[in-house]
LUMVOVEX-719899 format. One line per 10 residues: their letters; for each residue x, y, z of N, C-alpha, C, O, CB. Coordinates in steps of 0.2 Angstrom, whole numbers, plus 2048, in hexadecimal, padded with zeros to 3 digits. Glycine has a CB too. Example, Ala and Ser with C-alpha at 12.3 -4.5 7.8 and 13.67 -1.06 7.14 Angstrom:
2
AS> 842:7E4:827:83E:7EA:827:842:7F0:827:847:7EF:82A:839:7EA:82D ~ 840:7F5:823:844:7FB:824:840:800:827:843:806:828:846:7FD:81D
END
This chain:
83
MDFARRLSSM> 3DD:4D1:38E:3D7:4D0:38F:3D7:4D0:396:3D3:4D5:399:3D4:4C9:38B ~ 3DB:4CC:39A:3DB:4CE:3A1:3DC:4D3:3A3:3DA:4D5:3A9:3E0:4CA:3A3 ~ 3E0:4D8:39F:3E3:4DF:3A2:3DC:4E2:3A3:3DA:4E3:3A9:3E7:4E4:39C ~ 3D8:4E2:39D:3D2:4E6:39E:3CC:4E4:3A3:3C7:4E8:3A5:3CF:4E7:398 ~ 3CC:4DE:3A4:3C8:4DD:3AA:3CB:4DE:3B2:3C8:4DE:3B7:3C6:4D6:3A9 ~ 3D3:4DE:3B1:3D5:4E2:3B6:3D3:4E9:3B8:3D1:4EC:3BD:3DA:4E2:3B6 ~ 3D4:4EA:3B2:3D3:4F4:3B1:3CC:4F4:3B4:3CB:4F8:3B8:3D4:4F8:3A8 ~ 3C7:4F2:3B1:3C1:4F1:3B2:3BE:4F0:3BA:3BA:4F3:3BD:3C0:4EC:3AE ~ 3C0:4EB:3BC:3C0:4EB:3C3:3C5:4F0:3C9:3C4:4F1:3CF:3C1:4E3:3C3 ~ 3C9:4F1:3C5:3CB:4F7:3C9:3C7:4FE:3C7:3C6:500:3CC:3D4:4F9:3C7
LDSEALARGS> 3C4:501:3C4:3C1:506:3C1:3B9:506:3C6:3B7:50B:3C9:3C0:505:3BA ~ 3B6:4FE:3C5:3B0:4FE:3C9:3AD:503:3C6:3AD:509:3C9:3B2:4FF:3D0 ~ 3A8:502:3BF:3A7:508:3BA:39F:508:3BF:39C:50E:3C0:3A6:505:3AE ~ 39C:504:3C3:394:507:3C6:397:50C:3CB:397:512:3C9:38F:500:3CB ~ 39A:50A:3CF:39C:510:3D5:39F:516:3D1:3A0:51B:3D5:3A2:50D:3DB ~ 3A1:517:3CC:3A1:51C:3C9:39D:520:3C6:39D:526:3C4:3A5:51C:3C7 ~ 397:51B:3C3:391:51E:3C0:38B:521:3C5:387:524:3C4:38F:519:3BC ~ 38E:51D:3CD:389:51F:3D2:38C:526:3D5:388:52A:3D7:388:51A:3D7 ~ 392:527:3D5:395:52C:3D8:394:533:3D2:393:538:3D5:39E:52A:3DA ~ 394:533:3CC:392:538:3C9:38B:53A:3C8:386:536:3C8:394:538:3C5
RIRLGKDVRF> 38B:541:3C8:384:545:3C9:385:54C:3C6:38A:54F:3C7:382:546:3D0 ~ 380:54D:3C2:381:553:3BF:37A:557:3C1:374:554:3BF:381:551:3B8 ~ 37A:55D:3C4:373:560:3C7:374:567:3C3:37A:569:3C1:373:561:3D0 ~ 36D:569:3C1:36C:56D:3BC:366:572:3C1:362:56F:3C5:36A:569:3B5 ~ 367:578:3C1:362:57C:3C4:365:583:3C5:369:587:3C1:35F:579:3CC ~ 362:585:3CB:367:58E:3CC:36E:58D:3CB:371:592:3C8:366:592:3D4 ~ 372:588:3CD:378:587:3CC:379:57E:3C6:376:579:3C5:37D:588:3D4 ~ 37E:581:3C6:381:57A:3C1:386:577:3C4:38B:57A:3C4:385:57B:3BA ~ 385:570:3C7:389:56E:3CB:38B:566:3C8:387:562:3C8:386:56F:3D2 ~ 392:564:3C6:395:55F:3C3:398:55A:3C8:39D:55C:3CB:39B:561:3BE
VGVPAILIGV> 396:554:3CA:39A:551:3CF:39D:549:3CC:399:546:3C8:396:551:3D5 ~ 3A5:546:3CE:3A5:541:3CA:3AB:542:3C3:3AF:546:3C2:39E:540:3C9 ~ 3A8:53C:3C1:3AA:53D:3B9:3AA:542:3B4:3AE:543:3B0:3A8:53A:3B6 ~ 3A3:546:3B5:3A0:54A:3B1:3A3:552:3B3:3A3:556:3AF:398:54A:3B2 ~ 3A6:551:3B9:3AA:556:3BA:3B1:557:3B9:3B4:55C:3B9:3A9:557:3BF ~ 3B2:552:3B8:3BA:550:3B6:3BA:552:3AE:3BF:556:3AB:3BC:547:3B7 ~ 3B6:550:3AB:3B4:551:3A3:3B4:558:3A2:3B8:55A:39E:3AD:54D:3A0 ~ 3B1:55B:3A5:3AF:561:3A6:3B5:565:3A4:3B7:568:39F:3AC:563:3AD ~ 3B8:564:3AB:3BE:566:3AE:3C3:567:3A7:3C6:56D:3A5:3C1:560:3B4 ~ 3C4:562:3A3:3CA:55E:39F:3C6:563:399:3CA:567:397:3CA:554:39D
ACIVAAAGAM> 3C1:562:397:3BE:567:392:3BF:56D:390:3BF:570:38B:3B9:567:391 ~ 3C0:570:398:3C1:577:398:3C8:579:397:3C9:57E:395:3BF:57A:39F ~ 3CC:574:399:3D2:576:398:3D5:574:391:3D9:578:38E:3D5:573:39E ~ 3D1:56F:38E:3D4:56F:386:3D1:575:381:3D3:577:37B:3D2:567:382 ~ 3CA:578:385:3C9:57E:380:3CD:584:381:3CD:589:37C:3C2:580:380 ~ 3D0:585:388:3D3:58A:38A:3DB:58B:386:3DE:590:384:3D3:58A:392 ~ 3DD:583:385:3E2:583:382:3E2:586:379:3E6:58A:377:3E4:57B:383 ~ 3DC:582:376:3DA:584:370:3DA:58B:36F:3DC:58E:36B:3D4:580:36E ~ 3D6:58F:374:3D4:597:373:3DC:59B:374:3DD:5A1:372:3CD:599:379 ~ 3E0:597:379:3E7:59C:377:3EB:59A:372:3EF:59E:371:3EC:59C:37C
AVLKKVAPIL> 3EA:594:36F:3ED:593:368:3EC:597:364:3F0:59B:361:3EC:58D:364 ~ 3E5:597:363:3E2:59C:35D:3E4:5A4:35F:3E5:5A8:35A:3D8:59C:35D ~ 3E5:5A5:364:3E6:5AB:366:3EE:5AE:364:3EF:5B3:361:3E6:5AC:36E ~ 3F2:5A9:366:3F8:5A7:362:3FA:5AA:35B:3FE:5AE:359:3F8:5A0:362 ~ 3F6:5A5:357:3F6:5A7:350:3F3:5AD:34E:3F5:5B0:349:3F4:5A1:34E ~ 3ED:5AE:351:3EB:5B6:34E:3EE:5BB:351:3EE:5C0:34E:3E4:5B7:350 ~ 3F1:5BB:357:3F4:5C0:35A:3F7:5C9:357:3F6:5CE:359:3FA:5BD:35C ~ 3FB:5C6:352:3FD:5CB:34D:3F8:5D1:348:3FA:5D6:346:401:5C6:347 ~ 3F1:5CB:347:3EE:5CF:343:3E8:5D3:349:3E4:5D7:348:3EA:5CA:33B ~ 3E7:5D0:34E:3E1:5D4:353:3E3:5DA:355:3DF:5DC:35A:3E0:5D0:35B
PDTLREAREL> 3E6:5DE:353:3E6:5E5:355:3E1:5E7:34E:3DB:5EA:34F:3EE:5EA:355 ~ 3E3:5E6:349:3E0:5E7:343:3D8:5E7:343:3D4:5EC:342:3E3:5E1:33E ~ 3D7:5E0:346:3D0:5DD:345:3CC:5E1:349:3C8:5E4:347:3CF:5D6:347 ~ 3CD:5E2:350:3CC:5E6:354:3CA:5EC:352:3C3:5ED:352:3D0:5E7:357 ~ 3CF:5F1:34F:3CD:5F7:34D:3C7:5F6:347:3C2:5F9:348:3D4:5F9:34B ~ 3C7:5F3:342:3C3:5F0:33E:3BD:5F1:340:3B9:5F4:33D:3C5:5EA:33D ~ 3BC:5ED:345:3B7:5EA:348:3B1:5F2:34B:3AB:5F3:34A:3BA:5E4:34E ~ 3B7:5F5:350:3B4:5FB:351:3B2:600:34E:3AE:604:350:3B7:5FE:355 ~ 3B5:601:348:3B4:605:342:3AE:603:340:3AA:608:340:3B7:605:33E ~ 3AC:5FE:33E:3A6:5F9:33D:3A1:5FE:340:39E:603:33F:3A6:5F0:340
WRTIRVDRRE> 3A2:5FA:347:39C:5FC:34D:39B:603:34D:396:606:34E:39D:5FB:355 ~ 39F:607:34B:39E:610:34A:39B:611:346:397:615:347:3A3:614:349 ~ 39B:60D:33F:398:60F:33A:390:60D:339:38C:610:335:39D:60E:336 ~ 38F:606:33D:389:606:33E:385:608:342:37F:607:341:388:602:33E ~ 388:60C:347:384:610:34C:383:617:34A:37F:619:34C:387:610:352 ~ 387:619:346:386:61F:342:37E:61E:33D:379:621:33E:38E:620:33D ~ 380:619:339:37A:61A:334:375:619:339:370:61D:338:379:614:32F ~ 375:615:33E:36E:615:341:36B:61A:344:365:61A:344:36D:612:344 ~ 36F:61F:346:36D:627:349:36B:62B:345:368:630:346:373:62A:34D ~ 36E:629:33E:36A:62F:339:365:62D:334:363:630:330:370:634:335
LNP> 363:625:336:35A:624:333:355:623:338:34F:622:337:359:61D:330 ~ 357:624:340:354:626:345:354:62D:349:355:62D:34F:356:622:348 ~ 352:631:346:354:639:348:34F:638:34E:34E:63C:352:352:641:341
END
C-alpha cells in the first residue's frame, strides 16, 4: 500500500489532468496524456495491420485479381442497362 501512495504522489494526477487537452475543430489536437494514448494506439494498430498482411500475403494477388474482375463485371452490366 505504501508503494501505491508513493507512486500516486509522484504521478500527481491533478497536474496530469490539467495538462491534458483535446481540441476539436478545423484541426484535431491532442496534448498530454491523450496524445500519448493516441500515439500508442496508432502503433498497436499498425503492428496489427502488418501481422494481418503477413498472413494474407500469399493469397493477396488472387484476391486483388478477383476484386478487379468483379468490378469490371459490375461496370459492364451497368453500362448495358443504361444505354
